All heavy atoms as TSV, in Angstrom:
chain	resi	resn	atom	element	x	y	z
A	1	MET	N	N	-3.538	0.548	-0.660
A	1	MET	CA	C	-3.728	1.898	-1.165
A	1	MET	C	C	-5.091	2.413	-0.650
A	1	MET	O	O	-6.079	1.667	-0.506
A	1	MET	CB	C	-3.810	1.837	-2.738
A	1	MET	CG	C	-3.830	3.161	-3.319
A	1	MET	SD	S	-3.442	2.994	-5.073
A	1	MET	CE	C	-4.528	4.163	-5.718
A	2	LYS	N	N	-5.162	3.669	-0.321
A	2	LYS	CA	C	-6.375	4.286	0.241
A	2	LYS	C	C	-7.455	4.417	-0.817
A	2	LYS	O	O	-7.217	4.866	-1.978
A	2	LYS	CB	C	-6.028	5.649	0.770
A	2	LYS	CG	C	-7.141	6.396	1.435
A	2	LYS	CD	C	-6.722	7.735	1.957
A	2	LYS	CE	C	-7.919	8.491	2.467
A	2	LYS	NZ	N	-7.630	9.821	2.797
A	3	SER	N	N	-8.662	4.005	-0.451
A	3	SER	CA	C	-9.812	4.173	-1.393
A	3	SER	C	C	-10.419	5.572	-1.264
A	3	SER	O	O	-10.311	6.203	-0.196
A	3	SER	CB	C	-10.857	3.111	-1.079
A	3	SER	OG	O	-11.413	3.329	0.160
A	4	ASP	N	N	-11.002	6.002	-2.350
A	4	ASP	CA	C	-11.646	7.317	-2.374
A	4	ASP	C	C	-12.910	7.259	-1.579
A	4	ASP	O	O	-13.725	6.323	-1.625
A	4	ASP	CB	C	-11.932	7.722	-3.766
A	4	ASP	CG	C	-10.669	7.974	-4.582
A	4	ASP	OD1	O	-9.619	8.261	-3.950
A	4	ASP	OD2	O	-10.683	7.907	-5.834
A	5	ARG	N	N	-13.179	8.303	-0.814
A	5	ARG	CA	C	-14.344	8.411	-0.006
A	5	ARG	C	C	-15.537	9.058	-0.802
A	5	ARG	O	O	-16.689	8.735	-0.581
A	5	ARG	CB	C	-14.120	9.222	1.257
A	5	ARG	CG	C	-15.236	9.317	2.160
A	5	ARG	CD	C	-14.861	9.939	3.463
A	5	ARG	NE	N	-16.001	10.269	4.235
A	5	ARG	CZ	C	-16.074	11.074	5.235
A	5	ARG	NH1	N	-14.954	11.622	5.628
A	5	ARG	NH2	N	-17.216	11.358	5.843
A	6	PHE	N	N	-15.172	9.895	-1.767
A	6	PHE	CA	C	-16.216	10.623	-2.548
A	6	PHE	C	C	-16.013	10.310	-4.005
A	6	PHE	O	O	-14.911	10.178	-4.526
A	6	PHE	CB	C	-16.081	12.136	-2.315
A	6	PHE	CG	C	-16.417	12.597	-0.958
A	6	PHE	CD1	C	-15.481	12.740	0.035
A	6	PHE	CD2	C	-17.742	12.907	-0.617
A	6	PHE	CE1	C	-15.772	13.164	1.292
A	6	PHE	CE2	C	-18.101	13.310	0.639
A	6	PHE	CZ	C	-17.109	13.450	1.605
A	7	THR	N	N	-17.112	10.153	-4.726
A	7	THR	CA	C	-17.109	9.912	-6.152
A	7	THR	C	C	-16.925	11.238	-6.872
A	7	THR	O	O	-17.084	12.308	-6.283
A	7	THR	CB	C	-18.369	9.237	-6.685
A	7	THR	OG1	O	-19.428	10.100	-6.425
A	7	THR	CG2	C	-18.646	7.896	-5.940
A	8	ASP	N	N	-16.624	11.165	-8.161
A	8	ASP	CA	C	-16.443	12.374	-8.947
A	8	ASP	C	C	-17.712	13.190	-8.995
A	8	ASP	O	O	-17.733	14.416	-8.867
A	8	ASP	CB	C	-15.992	12.000	-10.350
A	8	ASP	CG	C	-14.684	11.335	-10.426
A	8	ASP	OD1	O	-13.882	11.531	-9.485
A	8	ASP	OD2	O	-14.411	10.600	-11.422
A	9	ALA	N	N	-18.861	12.491	-9.071
A	9	ALA	CA	C	-20.176	13.162	-9.117
A	9	ALA	C	C	-20.422	13.919	-7.787
A	9	ALA	O	O	-20.965	15.031	-7.806
A	9	ALA	CB	C	-21.265	12.166	-9.405
A	10	GLN	N	N	-20.045	13.301	-6.677
A	10	GLN	CA	C	-20.279	13.934	-5.400
A	10	GLN	C	C	-19.353	15.181	-5.245
A	10	GLN	O	O	-19.835	16.233	-4.787
A	10	GLN	CB	C	-19.944	12.954	-4.218
A	10	GLN	CG	C	-20.994	11.903	-4.133
A	10	GLN	CD	C	-20.574	10.823	-3.100
A	10	GLN	OE1	O	-19.377	10.536	-2.956
A	10	GLN	NE2	N	-21.536	10.280	-2.382
A	11	ILE	N	N	-18.134	15.122	-5.700
A	11	ILE	CA	C	-17.227	16.276	-5.648
A	11	ILE	C	C	-17.738	17.383	-6.521
A	11	ILE	O	O	-17.807	18.567	-6.082
A	11	ILE	CB	C	-15.801	15.826	-6.145
A	11	ILE	CG1	C	-15.192	14.866	-5.082
A	11	ILE	CG2	C	-14.922	17.056	-6.298
A	11	ILE	CD1	C	-13.883	14.219	-5.620
A	12	MET	N	N	-18.232	17.060	-7.701
A	12	MET	CA	C	-18.844	18.105	-8.565
A	12	MET	C	C	-20.075	18.711	-7.926
A	12	MET	O	O	-20.297	19.919	-8.054
A	12	MET	CB	C	-19.197	17.504	-9.959
A	12	MET	CG	C	-18.027	17.167	-10.778
A	12	MET	SD	S	-16.856	18.452	-11.060
A	12	MET	CE	C	-17.908	19.607	-11.894
A	13	GLY	N	N	-20.874	17.883	-7.201
A	13	GLY	CA	C	-22.059	18.439	-6.548
A	13	GLY	C	C	-21.694	19.439	-5.500
A	13	GLY	O	O	-22.317	20.478	-5.352
A	14	VAL	N	N	-20.635	19.137	-4.716
A	14	VAL	CA	C	-20.213	20.037	-3.624
A	14	VAL	C	C	-19.681	21.352	-4.266
A	14	VAL	O	O	-20.046	22.456	-3.794
A	14	VAL	CB	C	-19.099	19.403	-2.790
A	14	VAL	CG1	C	-18.530	20.356	-1.834
A	14	VAL	CG2	C	-19.686	18.205	-2.043
A	15	ILE	N	N	-18.907	21.247	-5.318
A	15	ILE	CA	C	-18.397	22.467	-5.985
A	15	ILE	C	C	-19.534	23.319	-6.578
A	15	ILE	O	O	-19.506	24.516	-6.452
A	15	ILE	CB	C	-17.331	22.060	-7.060
A	15	ILE	CG1	C	-16.135	21.492	-6.380
A	15	ILE	CG2	C	-17.000	23.301	-7.896
A	15	ILE	CD1	C	-15.163	20.883	-7.354
A	16	ARG	N	N	-20.534	22.662	-7.167
A	16	ARG	CA	C	-21.651	23.378	-7.719
A	16	ARG	C	C	-22.486	24.075	-6.661
A	16	ARG	O	O	-23.007	25.205	-6.891
A	16	ARG	CB	C	-22.514	22.479	-8.569
A	16	ARG	CG	C	-21.833	22.089	-9.889
A	16	ARG	CD	C	-22.848	21.581	-10.854
A	16	ARG	NE	N	-22.184	21.280	-12.097
A	16	ARG	CZ	C	-22.033	20.000	-12.596
A	16	ARG	NH1	N	-22.558	19.005	-11.990
A	16	ARG	NH2	N	-21.351	19.798	-13.714
A	17	GLN	N	N	-22.618	23.443	-5.490
A	17	GLN	CA	C	-23.362	24.103	-4.437
A	17	GLN	C	C	-22.646	25.350	-3.966
A	17	GLN	O	O	-23.307	26.369	-3.727
A	17	GLN	CB	C	-23.469	23.130	-3.189
A	17	GLN	CG	C	-24.486	22.035	-3.414
A	17	GLN	CD	C	-24.590	21.150	-2.175
A	17	GLN	OE1	O	-23.597	20.948	-1.473
A	17	GLN	NE2	N	-25.733	20.596	-1.887
A	18	ALA	N	N	-21.345	25.317	-3.877
A	18	ALA	CA	C	-20.570	26.494	-3.513
A	18	ALA	C	C	-20.712	27.605	-4.581
A	18	ALA	O	O	-20.862	28.792	-4.258
A	18	ALA	CB	C	-19.103	26.172	-3.349
A	19	GLU	N	N	-20.714	27.199	-5.832
A	19	GLU	CA	C	-20.888	28.175	-6.918
A	19	GLU	C	C	-22.309	28.797	-6.876
A	19	GLU	O	O	-22.528	29.876	-7.267
A	19	GLU	CB	C	-20.662	27.547	-8.307
A	19	GLU	CG	C	-19.157	27.214	-8.540
A	19	GLU	CD	C	-19.025	26.417	-9.816
A	19	GLU	OE1	O	-20.000	25.962	-10.439
A	19	GLU	OE2	O	-17.822	26.157	-10.126
A	20	GLY	N	N	-23.293	28.061	-6.292
A	20	GLY	CA	C	-24.608	28.486	-6.175
A	20	GLY	C	C	-24.867	29.424	-5.035
A	20	GLY	O	O	-25.934	29.930	-4.867
A	21	GLY	N	N	-23.863	29.610	-4.220
A	21	GLY	CA	C	-24.013	30.592	-3.148
A	21	GLY	C	C	-24.042	30.051	-1.749
A	21	GLY	O	O	-24.205	30.804	-0.776
A	22	VAL	N	N	-23.935	28.739	-1.628
A	22	VAL	CA	C	-23.937	28.192	-0.228
A	22	VAL	C	C	-22.544	28.442	0.412
A	22	VAL	O	O	-21.478	28.252	-0.245
A	22	VAL	CB	C	-24.106	26.630	-0.308
A	22	VAL	CG1	C	-24.141	26.033	1.062
A	22	VAL	CG2	C	-25.453	26.310	-0.990
A	23	PRO	N	N	-22.516	28.943	1.633
A	23	PRO	CA	C	-21.243	29.262	2.268
A	23	PRO	C	C	-20.363	27.992	2.433
A	23	PRO	O	O	-20.837	26.919	2.782
A	23	PRO	CB	C	-21.599	29.777	3.661
A	23	PRO	CG	C	-23.019	30.233	3.494
A	23	PRO	CD	C	-23.644	29.326	2.439
A	24	VAL	N	N	-19.070	28.164	2.160
A	24	VAL	CA	C	-18.120	27.016	2.218
A	24	VAL	C	C	-18.082	26.355	3.572
A	24	VAL	O	O	-18.116	25.097	3.610
A	24	VAL	CB	C	-16.724	27.442	1.719
A	24	VAL	CG1	C	-15.713	26.399	1.892
A	24	VAL	CG2	C	-16.810	27.898	0.216
A	25	PRO	N	N	-18.007	27.106	4.671
A	25	PRO	CA	C	-18.012	26.410	5.939
A	25	PRO	C	C	-19.214	25.506	6.233
A	25	PRO	O	O	-19.112	24.438	6.750
A	25	PRO	CB	C	-17.923	27.497	6.985
A	25	PRO	CG	C	-17.348	28.674	6.218
A	25	PRO	CD	C	-17.837	28.537	4.858
A	26	ASP	N	N	-20.377	25.948	5.728
A	26	ASP	CA	C	-21.580	25.142	5.850
A	26	ASP	C	C	-21.531	23.872	4.989
A	26	ASP	O	O	-21.932	22.785	5.495
A	26	ASP	CB	C	-22.828	25.935	5.447
A	26	ASP	CG	C	-23.100	27.099	6.399
A	26	ASP	OD1	O	-22.574	27.091	7.547
A	26	ASP	OD2	O	-23.910	28.024	6.015
A	27	LEU	N	N	-21.004	23.982	3.765
A	27	LEU	CA	C	-20.814	22.843	2.917
A	27	LEU	C	C	-19.881	21.802	3.575
A	27	LEU	O	O	-20.137	20.608	3.538
A	27	LEU	CB	C	-20.274	23.245	1.583
A	27	LEU	CG	C	-21.231	23.819	0.554
A	27	LEU	CD1	C	-20.474	24.246	-0.697
A	27	LEU	CD2	C	-22.233	22.750	0.194
A	28	CYS	N	N	-18.746	22.288	4.087
A	28	CYS	CA	C	-17.767	21.445	4.657
A	28	CYS	C	C	-18.360	20.721	5.824
A	28	CYS	O	O	-18.103	19.487	6.007
A	28	CYS	CB	C	-16.541	22.224	5.061
A	28	CYS	SG	S	-15.657	22.886	3.649
A	29	ARG	N	N	-19.100	21.390	6.696
A	29	ARG	CA	C	-19.715	20.741	7.847
A	29	ARG	C	C	-20.754	19.736	7.393
A	29	ARG	O	O	-20.801	18.603	7.966
A	29	ARG	CB	C	-20.379	21.786	8.726
A	29	ARG	CG	C	-20.651	21.359	10.133
A	29	ARG	CD	C	-21.145	22.497	11.003
A	29	ARG	NE	N	-20.368	23.736	10.862
A	29	ARG	CZ	C	-20.855	24.890	10.313
A	29	ARG	NH1	N	-22.109	24.984	9.913
A	29	ARG	NH2	N	-20.100	25.970	10.203
A	30	GLU	N	N	-21.535	20.007	6.402
A	30	GLU	CA	C	-22.567	19.130	5.935
A	30	GLU	C	C	-21.987	17.845	5.372
A	30	GLU	O	O	-22.559	16.736	5.589
A	30	GLU	CB	C	-23.401	19.840	4.838
A	30	GLU	CG	C	-24.512	19.019	4.226
A	30	GLU	CD	C	-25.229	19.780	3.122
A	30	GLU	OE1	O	-25.171	21.028	3.120
A	30	GLU	OE2	O	-25.829	19.074	2.260
A	31	HIS	N	N	-20.926	17.967	4.558
A	31	HIS	CA	C	-20.349	16.808	3.907
A	31	HIS	C	C	-19.183	16.159	4.655
A	31	HIS	O	O	-18.688	15.123	4.223
A	31	HIS	CB	C	-19.832	17.199	2.474
A	31	HIS	CG	C	-20.964	17.625	1.603
A	31	HIS	ND1	N	-21.870	16.751	1.087
A	31	HIS	CD2	C	-21.367	18.863	1.181
A	31	HIS	CE1	C	-22.751	17.400	0.304
A	31	HIS	NE2	N	-22.492	18.681	0.382
A	32	GLY	N	N	-18.797	16.709	5.823
A	32	GLY	CA	C	-17.774	16.097	6.580
A	32	GLY	C	C	-16.356	16.198	6.013
A	32	GLY	O	O	-15.586	15.282	6.166
A	33	ILE	N	N	-16.098	17.319	5.399
A	33	ILE	CA	C	-14.766	17.565	4.837
A	33	ILE	C	C	-14.154	18.803	5.461
A	33	ILE	O	O	-14.877	19.651	5.996
A	33	ILE	CB	C	-14.805	17.683	3.300
A	33	ILE	CG1	C	-15.675	18.881	2.873
A	33	ILE	CG2	C	-15.260	16.388	2.635
A	33	ILE	CD1	C	-15.659	19.162	1.412
A	34	SER	N	N	-12.818	18.958	5.282
A	34	SER	CA	C	-12.216	20.136	5.847
A	34	SER	C	C	-12.252	21.241	4.797
A	34	SER	O	O	-12.485	20.982	3.580
A	34	SER	CB	C	-10.739	19.857	6.204
A	34	SER	OG	O	-9.972	19.596	5.064
A	35	ASN	N	N	-11.960	22.497	5.204
A	35	ASN	CA	C	-11.947	23.634	4.247
A	35	ASN	C	C	-10.805	23.336	3.250
A	35	ASN	O	O	-10.924	23.674	2.041
A	35	ASN	CB	C	-11.696	24.926	5.000
A	35	ASN	CG	C	-12.923	25.431	5.684
A	35	ASN	OD1	O	-14.040	24.918	5.469
A	35	ASN	ND2	N	-12.705	26.382	6.571
A	36	ALA	N	N	-9.677	22.820	3.703
A	36	ALA	CA	C	-8.546	22.567	2.820
A	36	ALA	C	C	-8.904	21.556	1.726
A	36	ALA	O	O	-8.525	21.737	0.587
A	36	ALA	CB	C	-7.345	22.059	3.639
A	37	THR	N	N	-9.661	20.545	2.090
A	37	THR	CA	C	-10.084	19.567	1.082
A	37	THR	C	C	-10.990	20.209	0.049
A	37	THR	O	O	-10.831	20.015	-1.193
A	37	THR	CB	C	-10.890	18.429	1.780
A	37	THR	OG1	O	-10.014	17.761	2.707
A	37	THR	CG2	C	-11.421	17.442	0.778
A	38	PHE	N	N	-11.942	21.050	0.460
A	38	PHE	CA	C	-12.808	21.752	-0.468
A	38	PHE	C	C	-12.018	22.585	-1.419
A	38	PHE	O	O	-12.217	22.545	-2.627
A	38	PHE	CB	C	-13.822	22.639	0.251
A	38	PHE	CG	C	-14.594	23.518	-0.731
A	38	PHE	CD1	C	-15.642	22.976	-1.457
A	38	PHE	CD2	C	-14.236	24.824	-0.871
A	38	PHE	CE1	C	-16.310	23.684	-2.429
A	38	PHE	CE2	C	-14.889	25.588	-1.828
A	38	PHE	CZ	C	-15.925	25.026	-2.584
A	39	TYR	N	N	-11.058	23.390	-0.929
A	39	TYR	CA	C	-10.346	24.294	-1.794
A	39	TYR	C	C	-9.348	23.510	-2.701
A	39	TYR	O	O	-9.124	23.934	-3.841
A	39	TYR	CB	C	-9.566	25.380	-0.938
A	39	TYR	CG	C	-10.554	26.395	-0.391
A	39	TYR	CD1	C	-10.754	26.487	1.001
A	39	TYR	CD2	C	-11.259	27.195	-1.224
A	39	TYR	CE1	C	-11.636	27.404	1.510
A	39	TYR	CE2	C	-12.218	28.126	-0.711
A	39	TYR	CZ	C	-12.330	28.213	0.656
A	39	TYR	OH	O	-13.253	29.126	1.150
A	40	ARG	N	N	-8.903	22.380	-2.216
A	40	ARG	CA	C	-8.048	21.498	-3.097
A	40	ARG	C	C	-8.881	20.955	-4.206
A	40	ARG	O	O	-8.453	20.914	-5.387
A	40	ARG	CB	C	-7.422	20.425	-2.287
A	40	ARG	CG	C	-6.400	19.585	-3.047
A	40	ARG	CD	C	-5.752	18.545	-2.229
A	40	ARG	NE	N	-6.692	17.572	-1.759
A	40	ARG	CZ	C	-6.883	17.220	-0.454
A	40	ARG	NH1	N	-6.158	17.749	0.487
A	40	ARG	NH2	N	-7.844	16.338	-0.143
A	41	TRP	N	N	-10.117	20.490	-3.918
A	41	TRP	CA	C	-10.985	19.987	-4.984
A	41	TRP	C	C	-11.361	21.092	-5.953
A	41	TRP	O	O	-11.410	20.877	-7.155
A	41	TRP	CB	C	-12.338	19.551	-4.357
A	41	TRP	CG	C	-12.267	18.201	-3.644
A	41	TRP	CD1	C	-11.231	17.325	-3.598
A	41	TRP	CD2	C	-13.286	17.613	-2.829
A	41	TRP	NE1	N	-11.563	16.250	-2.843
A	41	TRP	CE2	C	-12.834	16.385	-2.397
A	41	TRP	CE3	C	-14.560	18.014	-2.502
A	41	TRP	CZ2	C	-13.623	15.536	-1.582
A	41	TRP	CZ3	C	-15.340	17.191	-1.705
A	41	TRP	CH2	C	-14.836	15.954	-1.300
A	42	ARG	N	N	-11.617	22.293	-5.462
A	42	ARG	CA	C	-11.968	23.406	-6.312
A	42	ARG	C	C	-10.846	23.769	-7.259
A	42	ARG	O	O	-11.038	24.040	-8.418
A	42	ARG	CB	C	-12.415	24.665	-5.529
A	42	ARG	CG	C	-13.033	25.679	-6.444
A	42	ARG	CD	C	-13.551	26.816	-5.670
A	42	ARG	NE	N	-12.443	27.634	-5.186
A	42	ARG	CZ	C	-12.559	28.769	-4.515
A	42	ARG	NH1	N	-13.744	29.184	-4.114
A	42	ARG	NH2	N	-11.515	29.449	-4.132
A	43	ALA	N	N	-9.622	23.722	-6.710
A	43	ALA	CA	C	-8.454	24.046	-7.563
A	43	ALA	C	C	-8.247	22.963	-8.607
A	43	ALA	O	O	-7.811	23.257	-9.754
A	43	ALA	CB	C	-7.173	24.143	-6.723
A	44	LYS	N	N	-8.511	21.717	-8.278
A	44	LYS	CA	C	-8.240	20.635	-9.194
A	44	LYS	C	C	-9.393	20.431	-10.183
A	44	LYS	O	O	-9.131	20.234	-11.374
A	44	LYS	CB	C	-8.051	19.295	-8.395
A	44	LYS	CG	C	-7.598	18.164	-9.241
A	44	LYS	CD	C	-7.204	16.999	-8.351
A	44	LYS	CE	C	-6.688	15.847	-9.178
A	44	LYS	NZ	N	-6.251	14.702	-8.309
A	45	TYR	N	N	-10.625	20.505	-9.706
A	45	TYR	CA	C	-11.810	20.174	-10.550
A	45	TYR	C	C	-12.677	21.372	-10.951
A	45	TYR	O	O	-13.633	21.179	-11.680
A	45	TYR	CB	C	-12.674	19.146	-9.803
A	45	TYR	CG	C	-12.032	17.867	-9.468
A	45	TYR	CD1	C	-11.855	17.541	-8.115
A	45	TYR	CD2	C	-11.615	16.997	-10.400
A	45	TYR	CE1	C	-11.292	16.337	-7.774
A	45	TYR	CE2	C	-11.002	15.808	-10.092
A	45	TYR	CZ	C	-10.814	15.509	-8.743
A	45	TYR	OH	O	-10.210	14.283	-8.419
A	46	GLY	N	N	-12.328	22.526	-10.457
A	46	GLY	CA	C	-13.145	23.719	-10.796
A	46	GLY	C	C	-13.224	23.950	-12.240
A	46	GLY	O	O	-12.263	23.979	-12.969
A	47	GLY	N	N	-14.435	24.214	-12.792
A	47	GLY	CA	C	-14.626	24.529	-14.228
A	47	GLY	C	C	-14.750	23.297	-15.070
A	47	GLY	O	O	-14.871	23.392	-16.316
A	48	MET	N	N	-14.632	22.090	-14.525
A	48	MET	CA	C	-14.801	20.823	-15.274
A	48	MET	C	C	-16.178	20.307	-15.149
A	48	MET	O	O	-16.929	20.616	-14.219
A	48	MET	CB	C	-13.844	19.779	-14.727
A	48	MET	CG	C	-12.364	20.085	-14.902
A	48	MET	SD	S	-11.405	18.626	-14.425
A	48	MET	CE	C	-9.779	19.209	-14.677
A	49	ASP	N	N	-16.502	19.463	-16.097
A	49	ASP	CA	C	-17.756	18.685	-15.986
A	49	ASP	C	C	-17.369	17.215	-15.769
A	49	ASP	O	O	-16.168	16.897	-15.711
A	49	ASP	CB	C	-18.657	18.878	-17.182
A	49	ASP	CG	C	-18.053	18.467	-18.517
A	49	ASP	OD1	O	-16.870	18.002	-18.508
A	49	ASP	OD2	O	-18.732	18.573	-19.557
A	50	ALA	N	N	-18.324	16.346	-15.635
A	50	ALA	CA	C	-18.083	15.013	-15.265
A	50	ALA	C	C	-17.251	14.256	-16.308
A	50	ALA	O	O	-16.374	13.409	-15.986
A	50	ALA	CB	C	-19.397	14.236	-15.065
A	51	SER	N	N	-17.482	14.516	-17.631
A	51	SER	CA	C	-16.702	13.825	-18.695
A	51	SER	C	C	-15.275	14.241	-18.644
A	51	SER	O	O	-14.348	13.429	-18.884
A	51	SER	CB	C	-17.382	14.094	-20.013
A	51	SER	OG	O	-17.268	15.450	-20.314
A	52	MET	N	N	-15.000	15.504	-18.352
A	52	MET	CA	C	-13.627	15.960	-18.288
A	52	MET	C	C	-12.867	15.307	-17.134
A	52	MET	O	O	-11.665	14.978	-17.263
A	52	MET	CB	C	-13.547	17.485	-18.198
A	52	MET	CG	C	-14.052	18.180	-19.447
A	52	MET	SD	S	-14.235	19.966	-19.202
A	52	MET	CE	C	-12.477	20.395	-19.353
A	53	ILE	N	N	-13.569	15.130	-15.996
A	53	ILE	CA	C	-12.951	14.467	-14.867
A	53	ILE	C	C	-12.608	13.034	-15.146
A	53	ILE	O	O	-11.490	12.591	-14.848
A	53	ILE	CB	C	-13.855	14.580	-13.637
A	53	ILE	CG1	C	-13.926	16.035	-13.116
A	53	ILE	CG2	C	-13.337	13.713	-12.472
A	53	ILE	CD1	C	-14.860	16.270	-11.985
A	54	SER	N	N	-13.472	12.315	-15.818
A	54	SER	CA	C	-13.217	10.929	-16.145
A	54	SER	C	C	-12.099	10.815	-17.129
A	54	SER	O	O	-11.272	9.879	-17.005
A	54	SER	CB	C	-14.504	10.223	-16.676
A	54	SER	OG	O	-14.922	10.833	-17.820
A	55	GLN	N	N	-11.956	11.762	-18.024
A	55	GLN	CA	C	-10.847	11.748	-18.986
A	55	GLN	C	C	-9.511	12.033	-18.223
A	55	GLN	O	O	-8.504	11.345	-18.526
A	55	GLN	CB	C	-11.014	12.803	-20.078
A	55	GLN	CG	C	-12.077	12.473	-21.093
A	55	GLN	CD	C	-12.319	13.628	-22.005
A	55	GLN	OE1	O	-11.734	14.684	-21.907
A	55	GLN	NE2	N	-13.181	13.432	-23.045
A	56	MET	N	N	-9.533	12.929	-17.325
A	56	MET	CA	C	-8.325	13.229	-16.521
A	56	MET	C	C	-7.939	12.037	-15.696
A	56	MET	O	O	-6.718	11.735	-15.606
A	56	MET	CB	C	-8.591	14.440	-15.611
A	56	MET	CG	C	-7.356	14.862	-14.857
A	56	MET	SD	S	-7.670	16.219	-13.754
A	56	MET	CE	C	-8.621	15.434	-12.527
A	57	LYS	N	N	-8.837	11.326	-15.066
A	57	LYS	CA	C	-8.553	10.157	-14.282
A	57	LYS	C	C	-7.979	9.074	-15.187
A	57	LYS	O	O	-7.053	8.323	-14.751
A	57	LYS	CB	C	-9.819	9.660	-13.562
A	57	LYS	CG	C	-10.319	10.609	-12.530
A	57	LYS	CD	C	-10.084	10.086	-11.175
A	57	LYS	CE	C	-10.719	11.085	-10.174
A	57	LYS	NZ	N	-10.352	10.774	-8.849
A	58	ALA	N	N	-8.472	8.935	-16.383
A	58	ALA	CA	C	-7.963	7.884	-17.306
A	58	ALA	C	C	-6.501	8.184	-17.703
A	58	ALA	O	O	-5.720	7.288	-17.862
A	58	ALA	CB	C	-8.856	7.836	-18.534
A	59	LEU	N	N	-6.173	9.499	-17.871
A	59	LEU	CA	C	-4.779	9.815	-18.156
A	59	LEU	C	C	-3.816	9.585	-17.058
A	59	LEU	O	O	-2.651	9.242	-17.238
A	59	LEU	CB	C	-4.744	11.280	-18.600
A	59	LEU	CG	C	-5.326	11.602	-19.948
A	59	LEU	CD1	C	-5.303	13.161	-20.171
A	59	LEU	CD2	C	-4.672	10.913	-21.046
A	60	GLU	N	N	-4.317	9.753	-15.775
A	60	GLU	CA	C	-3.443	9.469	-14.608
A	60	GLU	C	C	-3.200	8.017	-14.553
A	60	GLU	O	O	-2.197	7.492	-14.198
A	60	GLU	CB	C	-4.155	9.982	-13.362
A	60	GLU	CG	C	-4.223	11.474	-13.239
A	60	GLU	CD	C	-4.935	11.936	-11.996
A	60	GLU	OE1	O	-5.514	11.052	-11.304
A	60	GLU	OE2	O	-4.981	13.120	-11.698
């Protein structure tokens, strides 16, 4: 099974940077992810905090 490359905290950090006004293409280049990955993360984790993500992972 494939291991995760980014932790939940790192994903939340990237999303928060985008909410803070950093352009998405710059974030993607800096963190080595594609635009599609960023928007998938935002759709899945947007509006959550770290505790909500851990609860969601526990349910999965």
